[in-house]
C-alpha positions in Angstrom: 0.0 0.0 0.0 1.3 3.5 -0.9 0.4 7.1 -0.6 1.0 10.0 -2.9 3.3 12.8 -1.9 2.9 16.1 -3.7 6.1 18.2 -3.7 6.1 21.9 -4.1 8.8 24.5 -3.8 10.0 27.9 -5.0 8.8 28.5 -8.5 5.8 26.2 -8.1 2.7 28.3 -8.1 -0.9 28.1 -9.3 -1.1 26.4 -12.6 2.5 25.2 -12.4 3.4 21.5 -12.6 3.8 19.7 -9.3 5.9 16.6 -8.8 4.2 13.5 -7.5 6.1 10.8 -5.7 4.6 7.5 -4.5 5.9 6.3 -1.2 5.3 3.2 0.9 3.7 3.8 4.3 7.1 3.3 6.1 8.7 5.8 3.7 5.9 8.3 4.2 6.3 8.1 8.0 10.0 8.7 7.7 9.5 11.7 5.4 6.9 13.2 7.7 9.3 12.9 10.6 12.0 14.7 8.6 9.6 17.4 7.6 8.8 18.0 11.3 12.5 18.3 12.1 12.8 20.8 9.2 10.1 23.0 10.6 7.5 22.1 8.0 4.5 20.9 10.0 1.9 21.6 7.3 3.5 19.2 4.8 4.1 16.7 7.6 0.4 16.9 8.6 -0.7 16.3 5.0 1.6 13.3 4.7 0.4 11.8 8.0 -3.2 12.2 6.9 -2.3 10.4 3.7 -0.9 7.5 5.7 -4.0 7.4 7.9 -6.2 7.2 4.7 -4.4 4.1 3.7 -4.0 2.7 7.3 -6.6 4.1 9.7 -5.5 3.7 13.3 -1.8 3.7 12.4 -0.1 4.7 15.7 3.1 6.3 14.3 1.0 8.3 11.8 -1.3 9.5 14.6 1.8 10.4 16.7 3.2 12.4 13.7 -0.2 14.1 13.2 -0.4 15.1 16.8 3.1 16.6 16.7 2.4 18.5 13.5 -0.9 19.9 14.9 0.9 21.0 18.0 3.6 22.8 16.0 0.8 24.5 14.1 -0.7 25.7 17.4 -3.8 23.5 17.1 -3.5 22.1 20.6 -7.0 20.7 21.0 -6.8 18.8 17.7 -3.3 17.6 18.7 -4.8 16.2 22.0 -7.5 14.4 20.0 -4.9 12.8 17.7 -2.8 11.8 20.7 -5.8 10.2 22.4 -6.5 8.2 19.2 -2.9 7.0 19.3 -3.3 5.9 22.9 -6.4 4.0 22.0 -4.8 2.2 19.1 -1.5 1.4 20.8 -0.9 -2.3 21.3 2.8 -2.5 22.5 5.0 -0.5 24.8 6.8 1.4 22.0 3.5 2.7 20.7 2.2 3.4 24.2 5.4 5.4 24.9 5.2 7.7 21.9 1.4 8.1 22.3 2.0 9.2 25.9 4.9 11.5 24.9 2.8 13.4 22.3 -0.1 13.6 24.8 2.2 15.3 27.2 3.6 17.6 24.6 0.1 18.6 23.5 -1.1 19.1 27.1 2.0 21.2 28.0 1.7 23.4 24.9 -2.0 23.9 25.8 -1.1 25.1 29.2 -2.0 22.0 31.1 1.4 21.2 32.5 0.2 19.3 35.5 -1.5 16.6 33.4 1.5 16.7 31.1 3.7 15.6 34.0 1.5 12.6 34.6 1.7 11.4 31.0 5.5 11.8 31.0 5.7 9.6 34.1 3.5 7.1 32.3 5.8 7.3 29.2 8.8 6.6 31.5 6.9 3.7 33.0 6.2 2.0 29.6 9.4 3.0 27.8 10.7 -0.1 26.0 14.4 0.8 26.7 16.6 3.0 28.8 17.2 5.5 26.0 13.5 6.3 25.5 13.0 6.3 29.3 15.7 9.0 29.5 13.8 11.1 26.9 10.7 11.0 29.0 12.6 11.8 32.2 14.3 14.7 30.4 11.0 16.1 29.2 9.5 15.7 32.6 12.2 17.7 34.3 11.9 20.4 31.7 8.1 20.7 32.1 8.4 20.7 35.8 11.0 23.4 35.7 8.7 25.6 33.6 5.6 24.8 35.6 4.7 27.7 38.0 3.5 25.3 40.7 4.9 22.3 42.5 3.2 19.5 44.4 5.1 17.3 46.7 3.4 14.4 48.4 4.7 11.5 50.5 3.2 8.6 52.4 4.9 6.6 55.2 4.4 3.8 57.6 6.6 3.3 60.6 6.5 0.1 62.8 7.9 1.1 66.2 8.6 -0.6 69.5 7.9 2.6 71.4 5.0 4.5 69.8 4.2 6.4 73.0 7.8 7.6 73.7 7.7 5.9 77.1 10.8 6.0 79.4 13.2 3.1 79.7 11.8 2.4 83.1 8.5 3.3 84.7 10.0 3.7 88.1 11.6 7.0 89.2 12.9 8.3 92.5 12.2 11.7 94.0 13.1 12.9 97.5 14.2 9.4 98.4 10.9 7.8 97.4 10.3 5.5 94.5 7.3 5.9 92.3 5.9 3.7 89.6 3.6 4.5 86.7 2.1 1.2 85.3 1.0 3.0 82.1 4.5 4.4 81.3 5.8 1.4 79.4 6.9 1.2 75.7 4.0 0.2 73.5 4.6 -1.2 70.0 2.5 -0.6 66.9 2.4 1.2 63.6 2.7 4.9 62.9 1.5 6.0 59.4 0.5 9.1 57.6 1.0 11.5 54.6 2.4 14.9 53.9 1.5 17.3 51.1 3.2 20.6 50.1 1.9 22.9 47.3 4.0 25.8 46.0 3.1 28.4 43.4 6.1 30.3 42.1 5.7 33.9 40.8 8.9 35.0 38.9 10.0 38.6 39.5 13.1 38.4 37.3 15.4 35.8 36.0 17.1 35.6 39.4 14.2 36.2 41.9 10.7 34.9 42.6 8.0 34.8 45.2 6.6 31.5 46.5 3.0 31.0 47.7 2.6 27.8 49.6 0.2 25.5 51.4 1.1 22.4 53.4 -0.6 19.8 55.5 0.0 16.4 57.0 -1.8 13.7 58.9 -0.3 11.1 61.3 -2.1 8.1 62.8 -1.1 5.2 65.1 -2.3 1.7 65.5 -1.2 0.0 68.7 -0.5 -3.7 68.6 -2.5 -6.3 70.4 0.2 -6.8 73.0 0.3 -3.0 73.6 -3.4 -3.0 74.3 -3.0 -5.9 76.6 -0.4 -4.0 78.7 -2.5 -0.8 78.8 -6.2 -1.5 78.1 -7.1 2.1 78.3 -4.8 3.2 75.5 -6.6 4.7 72.5 -5.3 5.1 68.9 -7.3 8.4 68.5 -5.5 10.1 71.4 -2.2 9.9 69.4 -3.4 11.3 66.1 -1.6 14.4 64.8 -2.7 16.8 62.0 -1.3 20.0 60.7 -2.3 22.6 58.1 -0.5 25.8 57.1 0.2 28.6 54.6 3.5 30.2 53.6 4.9 33.2 51.7 8.5 33.2 50.6 11.0 35.1 48.6 14.1 33.7 46.8 17.0 35.4 45.0 20.0 33.8 43.3 23.3 35.4 42.5 24.1 36.5 38.9 26.6 33.7 38.6 24.5 31.2 40.5 27.1 31.0 43.3 24.7 32.0 46.1 21.0 31.7 47.0 19.1 33.7 49.6 15.7 32.8 50.9 13.1 34.2 53.3 9.8 32.8 54.4 6.9 33.5 56.7 4.4 30.7 57.6 1.4 30.2 59.8 0.2 26.8 60.9 -2.4 25.1 63.0 -1.8 21.8 64.8 -4.3 19.2 66.1 -3.7 16.4 68.6 -6.3 13.8 69.3 -8.7 15.5 66.9 -8.7 18.8 68.9 -6.8 22.0 68.1 -3.6 21.9 70.1 -1.6 25.0 68.9 -1.1 27.8 66.4 2.3 28.8 65.2 3.9 31.7 63.3 7.3 30.9 61.8 9.8 33.3 60.2 12.9 31.7 58.5 15.8 33.1 56.5 18.6 31.2 54.8 21.7 32.0 52.8 23.8 29.4 50.8 26.8 29.9 48.7 29.7 28.1 47.0 33.0 28.1 48.9 36.5 27.1 48.0 36.7 24.1 45.7 33.5 22.1 45.7 32.5 23.0 49.3 29.2 24.7 49.9 28.1 26.5 53.0 24.9 27.7 54.5 23.6 29.9 57.3 20.0 30.1 58.5 18.0 32.0 61.2 14.6 31.0 62.5 11.9 32.4 64.8 8.7 30.6 65.9 5.9 31.8 68.2 3.6 29.0 69.3 0.3 29.6 71.1 -1.0 26.5 72.8 -4.7 25.8 73.1 -4.5 22.8 75.4 -2.2 24.4 78.1 -1.7 28.1 77.7 1.3 28.1 80.1 3.2 25.9 77.5 3.0 28.6 74.8 6.5 29.5 73.7 8.8 31.4 71.4 11.9 29.8 69.8 14.9 31.5 68.2 17.4 29.4 66.3 20.6 29.7 64.3 22.1 27.0 62.1 25.0 26.4 59.8 25.7 23.7 57.3 28.7 22.6 55.3 28.7 20.0 52.4 31.0 18.5 49.9 30.2 16.3 46.9 32.4 13.3 46.2 32.6 10.8 43.3 30.1 8.4 45.0 28.0 10.8 47.1 27.9 13.9 49.3 28.9 14.6 52.9 27.0 17.1 55.0 27.6 18.6 58.5 24.7 20.6 60.0 24.9 22.5 63.3 22.0 24.2 65.1 21.5 26.2 68.4 18.1 27.2 69.6 16.6 28.9 72.7 13.0 28.3 73.7 11.3 30.6 76.2 8.1 29.7 78.0 6.4 30.0 81.3 6.4 26.2 81.6 9.4 24.6 83.2 8.6 21.6 80.9 9.2 23.7 77.8 11.8 26.4 78.4 15.1 25.1 77.3 18.3 25.5 75.2 19.1 23.0 72.5 22.3 22.2 70.6 22.2 19.8 67.8 24.8 18.3 65.4 24.0 16.1 62.4 26.4 14.3 60.1 25.0 12.8 56.9 26.2 11.0 53.8 24.1 10.5 50.7 25.2 8.1 48.0 25.0 9.7 44.5 25.0 6.5 42.5 23.1 3.2 43.2 25.1 0.4 44.8 23.7 -3.1 44.0 20.5 -1.4 42.9 20.2 0.6 46.2 20.8 4.2 47.0 21.5 4.5 50.8 21.5 7.6 53.0 23.2 7.6 56.4 22.7 10.0 59.3 24.2 10.4 62.8 23.0 13.1 65.2 23.6 14.2 68.7 21.4 16.6 70.7 22.0 18.3 74.0 19.0 19.8 75.7 19.3 21.9 78.9 16.0 23.0 80.5 15.9 26.2 82.4 14.4 24.6 85.5 13.8 21.3 87.0 10.4 19.6 86.3 9.8 19.3 90.0 10.7 22.8 91.4 13.4 25.3 92.0 15.2 23.4 94.8 16.5 20.5 92.5 18.8 20.5 89.5 17.5 21.6 86.1 16.7 18.8 83.7 19.4 17.9 81.1 18.9 15.4 78.2 21.5 14.0 75.8 20.2 12.1 72.8 22.0 10.0 70.1 20.2 9.0 66.9 21.2 7.0 63.9 19.3 6.3 60.7 19.8 4.4 57.5 17.5 5.0 54.6 17.7 2.9 51.4 16.0 4.0 48.2 15.4 1.3 45.5 15.4 3.4 42.3 15.2 0.4 40.0 11.9 -0.8 41.5 10.0 2.4 40.6 6.4 2.7 39.5 5.5 5.9 37.6 8.8 7.4 38.9 8.1 6.6 42.5 10.4 4.1 44.2 10.1 2.5 47.7 12.3 3.7 50.5 13.1 1.7 53.5 14.6 3.3 56.6 15.7 2.1 60.0 16.3 4.5 62.9 17.5 4.1 66.5 17.5 6.8 69.2 18.6 6.7 72.8 18.0 9.6 75.2 19.7 9.8 78.6 18.7 12.3 81.3 19.5 13.3 84.8 15.9 12.3 85.5 15.1 8.7 84.7 11.6 9.7 84.0 12.7 11.2 80.7 15.1 8.5 79.5 13.8 6.7 76.5 14.9 4.4 73.6 13.2 3.4 70.4 13.8 1.6 67.2 11.6 2.5 64.2 11.3 1.0 60.7 10.1 3.5 58.0 8.4 2.5 54.7 7.7 5.2 52.2 7.6 6.3 48.5 10.0 8.8 46.9 10.2 10.3 43.4 13.3 9.3 41.6 13.1 12.1 39.0 
């Protein structure tokens, strides 16, 4: 089966002779593709229509038709041709190209959010790594040019100490020993989700304003053994929710060697289904390139929290932090330091905190895994003792270690499973506040 290609060029006008060439369907597709590359979508569209007359439902021709229509600015018609290509596709190669032109038509028509979905689908069904790389490249380009960003994550954390109970439920005060039978570690599952939406408004090539909204939910499910230990324990009492809005500003240096950020955010928190607190947060950060491949950062923070459950526990926190990072051939090493001062009328809240975190992120998969390691130490000195002015103030020291492993080769629509294991141990000069827990974290993370 063949189609007729009518060639016209300079000097060929009304009444002039036109050259006719008969091409096979494969040859016609090839010529249509070359015409698109040459910036001649009208001729490519005519040729694609000719192929479709001889072979209705031909996926490559429908793909070429969609691309030509998009180049001509006929975005709605391009979407229809792409939909026809998806309906006719019978193998992964056809599905890939049908999804690709669907994304292109959607993005050109201003629907970049749906375009990102179709590019994730294209990456999922790509028949080989080269075509997958094309879909990932286009996805990153569309995301970069999209004014809004949506980040979402879900997690599940089996834990041997969901309630943060102390290592022992016995404590001594004034020479007397007390025991709290309910203060025992209870095992179970913590699960939830976090969502963050950001809309970016460019002010110039180097600066922009960010409007944001964020939220999260956290639930627990105590195990059967936990409920046997403490029959009065209720899952609902440990639920946590948050919802907030933010306004931020970013500016990058002309050479891209520094980045400054500022943000104001308000949030409401719920505990056990009831409003627990409102918070106003102000943050500023500055990052820049240092000598060699080193990068450094400095940040300042302020938070004012108004408690609804216990007004005396309302607080204000001022913090300062610094970070230093260096990329290597196999990953990146980061050191982060932070000092904060929390003021409150409550002796259980007012404190000074010093924290140091050392992290290493692998840059390339090892045996199909992308691990991330973190080791942190925190020293917390409370202004007063929890029991009065006549005894020593409370002081806690906590070590924490975590290992998170991403499995990028086991992704679905660009989301891969991440498995994490964390351990923390807190010592205190009051045994009531000493605690230890081991948590397993299961989640999903975007790999592009």
